[in-house]
C-alpha positions in Angstrom: 8.6 -60.2 26.7 8.2 -62.3 29.8 10.7 -62.3 32.7 11.2 -65.5 34.5 9.0 -67.6 32.4 9.9 -71.1 33.6 13.6 -70.3 34.0 15.5 -69.8 37.2 16.0 -66.0 37.1 13.6 -64.3 39.5 11.6 -67.5 40.2 10.7 -68.7 43.7 12.7 -71.7 44.7 9.7 -74.0 44.5 9.3 -73.1 40.8 12.8 -73.6 39.5 12.4 -77.1 38.1 8.8 -76.7 36.9 8.2 -77.0 33.2 5.5 -74.6 32.2 4.6 -76.6 29.2 3.0 -79.2 31.6 0.7 -76.6 33.2 -2.8 -76.8 31.8 -4.3 -73.4 32.4 -8.0 -73.4 32.5 -8.8 -70.1 34.1 -7.1 -66.7 34.2 -8.0 -63.8 36.6 -7.3 -60.2 35.7 -7.1 -57.1 37.8 -8.1 -54.0 35.8 -6.4 -50.7 36.8 -2.7 -50.8 36.3 -2.9 -54.3 34.8 -5.5 -55.1 32.0 -6.1 -51.5 31.3 -3.6 -49.1 29.8 -2.9 -45.7 31.6 -5.9 -44.2 29.7 -8.1 -46.8 31.3 -8.6 -48.6 28.0 -8.5 -52.2 26.8 -6.0 -52.2 23.9 -6.8 -54.1 20.7 -4.1 -56.6 21.4 -5.5 -57.3 24.9 -9.0 -57.8 23.5 -7.6 -60.1 20.8 -5.6 -62.1 23.4 -8.7 -62.6 25.6 -10.8 -63.6 22.7 -8.3 -66.2 21.6 -8.1 -67.6 25.1 -11.9 -67.9 25.3 -11.9 -69.8 22.0 -9.5 -72.3 23.7 -12.0 -72.9 26.4 -10.1 -70.8 29.1 -12.4 -69.1 31.6 -11.7 -65.3 32.0 -12.3 -64.0 35.5 -12.4 -60.3 36.2 -11.0 -59.5 39.6 -11.2 -55.9 40.5 -11.5 -53.4 43.4 -14.2 -51.8 41.4 -17.9 -52.2 42.0 -19.9 -54.3 39.6 -21.5 -51.2 38.1 -18.1 -49.7 37.4 -16.8 -52.9 36.0 -19.8 -53.6 33.7 -18.8 -51.5 30.6 -15.4 -53.3 30.5 -17.0 -56.7 31.1 -19.3 -56.0 28.2 -16.3 -55.3 26.0 -14.6 -58.5 27.0 -17.8 -60.5 26.7 -17.0 -62.7 29.7 -19.5 -65.1 31.4 -17.5 -66.4 34.4 -18.5 -64.9 37.8 -16.6 -61.7 38.6 -14.7 -60.7 41.7 -15.5 -57.2 42.8 -14.7 -54.9 45.7 -11.3 -56.7 46.1 -13.2 -59.9 46.9 -16.0 -58.6 49.1 -18.5 -59.6 46.4 -18.7 -62.2 43.6 -21.3 -61.5 40.9 -23.0 -63.7 38.3 -22.3 -61.5 35.3 -25.2 -63.0 33.3 -27.7 -61.8 35.8 -25.9 -59.0 37.7 -26.8 -60.6 41.0 -24.3 -61.0 43.8 -23.8 -64.6 44.6 -21.5 -63.9 47.5 -21.0 -60.7 49.6 -19.3 -59.9 52.9 -20.0 -56.6 54.6 -17.7 -54.5 56.8 -19.1 -54.2 60.3 -20.9 -51.0 61.1 -18.7 -50.3 64.2 -15.6 -50.4 62.0 -17.2 -48.3 59.2 -18.2 -45.6 61.7 -14.6 -45.5 63.1 -13.2 -45.2 59.5 -15.6 -42.2 59.0 -14.6 -40.6 62.3 -10.9 -40.9 61.5 -11.5 -39.5 58.0 -13.2 -36.4 59.5 -10.6 -36.0 62.2 -7.7 -36.1 59.8 -9.4 -34.3 56.9 -9.3 -37.2 54.4 -11.9 -37.7 51.7 -13.9 -40.8 52.8 -16.6 -42.7 50.9 -18.1 -46.1 50.9 -20.1 -48.6 48.9 -23.1 -50.3 50.4 -23.9 -53.0 47.9 -23.8 -51.1 44.6 -24.6 -47.6 46.1 -21.7 -45.1 46.3 -22.1 -42.9 49.4 -20.2 -39.8 50.5 -20.7 -36.9 52.8 -18.7 -34.0 51.3 -18.5 -33.0 47.6 -14.7 -32.9 47.3 -12.4 -32.8 44.2 -11.6 -36.4 45.1 -15.2 -37.6 44.8 -15.6 -35.7 41.6 -12.5 -37.4 40.1 -13.6 -40.8 41.5 -17.1 -40.5 39.9 -15.4 -39.7 36.6 -13.1 -42.7 37.1 -15.9 -45.2 37.7 -18.3 -43.4 35.2 -21.3 -43.1 37.5 -22.6 -40.8 40.3 -22.8 -41.4 44.0 -25.2 -40.1 46.6 -24.4 -37.4 49.2 -25.6 -38.5 52.6 -25.2 -37.8 56.3 -23.4 -40.8 57.6 -24.5 -40.1 61.2 -28.2 -40.5 60.3 -27.8 -43.2 57.6 -29.8 -46.3 58.5 -27.1 -48.9 58.2 -23.4 -48.5 57.6 -22.5 -52.1 57.1 -20.5 -51.4 54.0 -19.2 -53.6 51.1 -16.1 -51.4 50.9 -14.8 -48.1 52.3 -12.1 -45.8 50.9 -9.8 -42.9 51.7 -8.5 -41.0 48.7 -5.3 -39.1 49.6 -1.7 -38.8 48.7 -0.9 -38.2 52.4 0.6 -41.6 53.0 2.0 -40.7 56.4 -1.5 -39.9 57.7 -3.0 -42.9 56.2 -0.3 -45.1 57.7 -1.1 -43.6 61.1 -4.8 -44.3 60.7 -4.1 -47.8 59.5 -2.1 -48.5 62.6 -5.0 -47.2 64.8 -7.5 -49.4 62.9 -5.1 -52.4 63.2 -4.7 -51.9 66.9 -8.4 -51.6 67.5 -9.8 -54.2 65.1 -7.0 -56.5 64.2 -8.1 -59.1 61.7 -11.6 -57.9 61.6 -10.5 -55.4 59.0 -8.6 -55.8 55.7 -7.0 -52.7 54.4 -4.4 -51.8 51.6 -3.7 -49.6 48.6 -5.3 -50.5 45.3 -3.9 -47.5 43.5 -1.3 -45.0 44.8 -3.9 -42.7 46.3 -6.8 -45.2 46.9 -6.7 -46.8 50.4 -9.4 -49.4 50.6 -11.0 -51.2 53.6 -13.2 -54.3 53.7 -14.1 -57.0 56.1 -11.1 -58.9 57.5 -12.1 -62.1 55.8 -12.0 -60.5 52.3 -9.2 -60.7 49.7 -9.0 -61.6 46.0 -7.3 -64.9 46.7 -10.2 -66.2 48.7 -12.7 -64.9 46.2 -10.7 -66.6 43.3 -10.8 -69.9 45.2 -14.6 -69.6 45.4 -14.9 -68.8 41.7 -12.7 -71.7 40.7 -14.8 -74.0 42.8 -17.9 -72.7 41.2 -16.6 -73.3 37.7 -14.8 -76.6 38.6 -11.3 -75.6 37.9 -8.3 -76.7 40.1 -6.0 -74.1 41.7 -3.2 -75.8 39.8 -4.9 -74.8 36.5 -5.1 -71.1 37.4 -3.2 -67.9 36.4 -3.6 -64.4 37.5 -2.4 -60.9 36.7 -2.1 -57.8 39.0 -0.1 -54.8 40.1 -1.2 -53.8 43.5 -1.0 -54.8 47.2 -4.6 -55.8 46.9 -3.7 -58.3 44.2 -1.0 -60.2 46.1 -3.4 -62.8 47.8 -4.6 -63.7 44.3 -1.2 -63.7 42.7 0.2 -65.9 45.4 -2.8 -68.3 45.4 -2.7 -68.9 41.6 -0.4 -71.6 40.2 1.0 -68.8 38.0 0.8 -65.3 39.5 2.0 -62.5 37.1 2.9 -59.1 38.4 3.2 -56.1 36.1 6.5 -54.2 35.7 4.7 -51.0 36.8 4.0 -52.5 40.2 5.9 -51.3 43.2 9.1 -53.1 44.1 7.5 -54.4 47.3 4.8 -56.2 45.2 7.1 -57.3 42.4 9.6 -59.0 44.8 6.9 -61.3 46.1 5.9 -62.9 42.8 7.6 -65.4 40.5 6.6 -63.9 37.1 6.7 -60.4 35.7 5.1 -59.0 32.6 5.9 -55.8 30.8 4.2 -52.7 32.1 0.6 -51.7 31.3 2.0 -49.0 29.0 3.6 -51.7 26.9 0.7 -54.1 26.4 2.3 -56.2 29.1 -0.6 -58.6 29.6 -1.0 -59.3 25.9 2.7 -59.9 25.5 2.8 -62.4 28.4 -0.2 -64.3 27.1 1.3 -64.3 23.6 4.5 -65.8 24.9 2.9 -68.3 27.2 0.1 -69.6 25.0 1.9 -69.0 21.7 -0.9 -66.8 20.3 1.2 -65.2 17.6 -0.2 -61.7 18.3 3.0 -59.9 17.7 5.5 -60.1 14.8 8.7 -61.9 15.6 11.7 -59.9 14.8 14.6 -61.9 13.5 
């Protein structure tokens, strides 16, 4: 069920001689889309059972998603987690017991306006989040699908006359990777490390402040809950998950991730179509979720 679980095949050189039985995992961070959720955007019964068993063992469950807090909330309520959540790819950390952001970093207005200008120039659907408010200019099929995806509605605005465009996160939605790559190079040339940008899903290109990533946010949450980095595990499938996967003591990539992402991590779980997270947790923590075939 688990590739390279404490053996030498596919493991980074620094991990070859490490015995996983000695790693005392106290916190696990999970990406949602493409990882914890199946392709129907659902938490499977085995996933829910695995998470519940881990909580019973005193392991903190950290939700680490590109989604807004509002879009994450129905899933958080299913999982019944209490540990602070990582949202907007790390641009915000929320106290899930109160719904209040305990940390937030906003993208500079100058950069947000340039992102909007490039979106208009190249005909890309562009929207952004300011805190928990979803903002867009044009009612496109992309924003209709996105609102269905996150299960709440945004607000149509005129970005040119909007009071403040310091944004928590901005997005292009397009399958035109050539154009997005060109815009990314322009943004990189102009703003350098002041902007962080990468794909979260195959058509979702997300942009936040340059100091933002899931790895840094996970470090903050672990400090908050008093868990050492050496006691952490994380699961993900996208480029936006890599800082978190590489920061964790055990970073697990899904088999459905791109080769570029998979080759940078030491551990691989089955795909999200195969209950990959549940199988990995079952093998690692000996949860006995699945029947053993002789």
